[in-house]
C-alpha positions in Angstrom: -0.1 0.0 0.0 3.0 2.2 0.2 3.1 5.1 -2.3 0.1 3.5 -4.2 -1.1 7.0 -4.9 1.5 7.0 -7.7 0.4 3.7 -9.1 -1.2 3.0 -12.5 -2.3 -0.6 -12.1 -3.4 -2.4 -8.9 -3.4 -6.0 -7.6 -0.6 -8.4 -8.6 -2.5 -9.1 -11.8 -3.1 -5.4 -12.5 -6.9 -6.1 -12.8 -7.8 -2.6 -11.4 -6.8 0.6 -13.0 -7.6 3.0 -10.2 -7.4 3.1 -6.5 -11.2 3.8 -6.3 -11.8 0.6 -8.0 -9.2 -1.4 -6.2 -10.2 -0.5 -2.5 -13.6 -2.1 -2.9 -12.3 -5.4 -4.1 -11.2 -6.8 -0.7 -14.5 -5.9 0.8 -16.3 -8.2 -1.7 -13.8 -11.0 -1.8 -14.8 -14.1 0.0 -11.4 -14.6 1.2 -11.1 -11.2 2.7 -14.1 -9.3 4.2 -16.8 -11.2 2.3 -19.3 -8.3 2.3 -21.6 -7.0 -0.3 -21.0 -3.4 -1.2 -24.5 -2.5 0.0 -23.7 -4.2 3.4 -20.4 -2.3 3.8 -22.1 0.9 2.9 -24.8 0.5 5.4 -22.1 -0.1 8.1 -20.3 3.1 7.4 -23.1 5.3 6.3 -21.6 6.2 2.9 -22.8 5.1 -0.5 -20.4 3.1 -2.7 -18.9 6.1 -4.5 -18.3 8.0 -1.4 -16.8 4.9 0.4 -14.4 4.2 -2.5 -13.3 7.8 -2.6 -12.7 7.9 1.0 -10.7 4.7 1.1 -8.7 5.7 -1.9 -8.0 9.2 -0.4 -6.6 7.4 2.7 -4.4 5.0 0.7 -3.0 7.9 -1.3 -1.8 9.4 2.1 0.4 6.4 2.8 3.8 7.6 1.7 7.3 6.6 2.4 10.3 9.0 1.6 13.4 10.5 3.2 15.3 7.2 2.9 19.1 7.1 2.8 18.9 6.6 -1.0 16.5 9.8 -1.3 19.0 11.9 0.7 21.8 10.6 -1.4 20.1 11.5 -4.7 19.2 14.8 -3.3 22.8 15.8 -2.7 23.9 14.3 0.5 27.0 11.9 -0.4 27.3 10.8 3.2 23.8 9.3 3.1 25.0 6.1 1.5 28.0 4.1 2.6 30.6 2.7 0.1 28.8 -0.7 0.3 25.4 1.1 -0.3 26.9 2.7 -3.3 28.4 -0.5 -4.6 24.9 -2.0 -4.3 23.4 0.7 -6.1 25.8 0.3 -9.1 24.9 -3.4 -9.2 21.2 -2.6 -9.0 21.6 -0.2 -12.1 24.3 -2.4 -13.9 25.1 -6.1 -13.5 22.0 -7.0 -11.6 19.8 -5.4 -14.3 17.2 -4.6 -11.6 16.2 -1.3 -13.4 14.7 -3.4 -16.3 11.6 -3.5 -14.0 12.2 -1.5 -10.9 12.5 2.0 -12.4 11.8 5.6 -11.4 11.2 7.1 -7.9 8.6 4.4 -7.1 10.9 1.6 -8.2 8.4 0.0 -10.3 7.4 0.1 -14.0 3.8 -0.9 -13.1 4.0 -3.5 -15.7 3.4 -7.4 -15.9 6.3 -9.8 -16.1 6.9 -13.5 -15.9 10.0 -14.2 -13.7 9.1 -17.9 -13.4 8.1 -17.7 -9.8 4.8 -19.3 -10.4 6.1 -22.1 -12.6 6.0 -25.4 -10.6 6.5 -28.9 -11.6 6.2 -28.2 -15.3 3.2 -25.9 -15.1 1.8 -22.6 -13.8 0.7 -22.8 -10.2 -0.9 -19.3 -10.7 -1.5 -17.7 -14.1 -1.5 -14.2 -12.7 -2.6 -11.8 -15.4 -2.1 -14.6 -18.0 0.9 -16.9 -18.8 2.3 -16.4 -15.2 2.8 -12.7 -15.4 2.6 -10.3 -12.3 2.9 -6.7 -11.8 6.3 -5.3 -10.6 6.0 -4.3 -6.8 7.6 -1.1 -5.5 10.9 -1.7 -3.7 10.1 1.1 -1.3 10.4 -0.3 2.3 11.3 -3.7 0.8 13.4 -4.7 3.8 10.4 -4.4 6.0 7.9 -6.2 3.8 8.7 -9.9 3.8 7.9 -12.4 2.5 8.4 -11.7 -1.1 6.9 -12.5 -4.4 3.1 -12.6 -5.1 2.7 -15.8 -3.3 5.1 -15.0 -0.3 7.2 -18.0 -1.5 10.6 -16.3 -0.7 11.4 -15.4 2.9 14.2 -13.0 2.8 15.9 -10.4 0.5 18.8 -13.0 0.2 16.4 -15.5 -1.2 15.0 -13.0 -3.7 18.5 -12.2 -4.9 19.4 -15.9 -5.2 16.3 -16.5 -7.3 17.1 -13.5 -9.6 20.8 -14.5 -9.7 19.9 -17.8 -11.2 17.8 -16.2 -13.9 14.4 -17.0 -12.3 12.6 -20.2 -13.1 12.7 -21.2 -16.7 9.3 -21.6 -18.5 7.9 -20.9 -21.9 6.9 -17.5 -21.2 9.9 -16.3 -19.2 10.6 -12.5 -19.7 13.6 -12.0 -22.0 15.3 -9.8 -19.4 15.6 -12.8 -17.2 19.1 -14.4 -17.3 21.6 -15.7 -14.8 23.6 -12.9 -13.3 26.7 -14.6 -11.7 26.9 -12.2 -8.8 29.6 -12.8 -6.4 28.9 -13.2 -2.7 30.1 -9.7 -2.0 27.8 -8.3 -4.7 24.8 -10.0 -3.4 25.6 -8.7 0.1 26.0 -5.1 -1.3 22.7 -5.4 -3.2 20.9 -6.3 0.0 22.4 -3.6 1.8 21.3 -1.1 -1.0 17.8 -2.3 -0.8 17.7 -1.7 2.9 18.6 1.8 2.1 15.2 2.2 0.5 13.5 2.3 3.8 12.6 5.6 5.0 9.9 7.6 6.8 6.3 6.3 6.4 3.6 8.8 6.9 -0.1 8.3 6.7 -3.2 10.5 7.1 -2.6 14.0 8.4 0.0 13.0 11.0 
């Protein structure tokens, strides 16, 4: 939910194109709140439109910023250590992370097949189709384990190992996916850099 006010597609399969549409889905989902919109509206005293606007406005207020990375790119060279900066170079270069995690939100908001859903010769989850899932933001990523759409990877180290191996081969694997051959030191530096994307989280009017 962090910085989703800047998003262009919502849910792992990008099935919603606006926050106003997205915020109503968990209310109706039988695996979540399992309510009709009418029942939810009666509970809060708002019609569906007002309820979606209020919820979307609140989600837009959940913001993360002022991370060490932000301070570094805004002119404070001391905000990142030498190891942070080494990780940033790997992120932008050898690691090819910016193929998907781009811009200030660290997501291209697009769908990709990294092979995470490919199990035993078939797709365990088709996502948006052919095993594609939306790129998540990396803001606060050190605080948001477990990882991937299914929570199948427990740590950042696990995620980096997965990508270092080129993902999981399958017929629809993204062309950007390939073995990275990172050294142990490069993997550690990349983890350290990702930790530098944690900053100050603000929500509402506080």
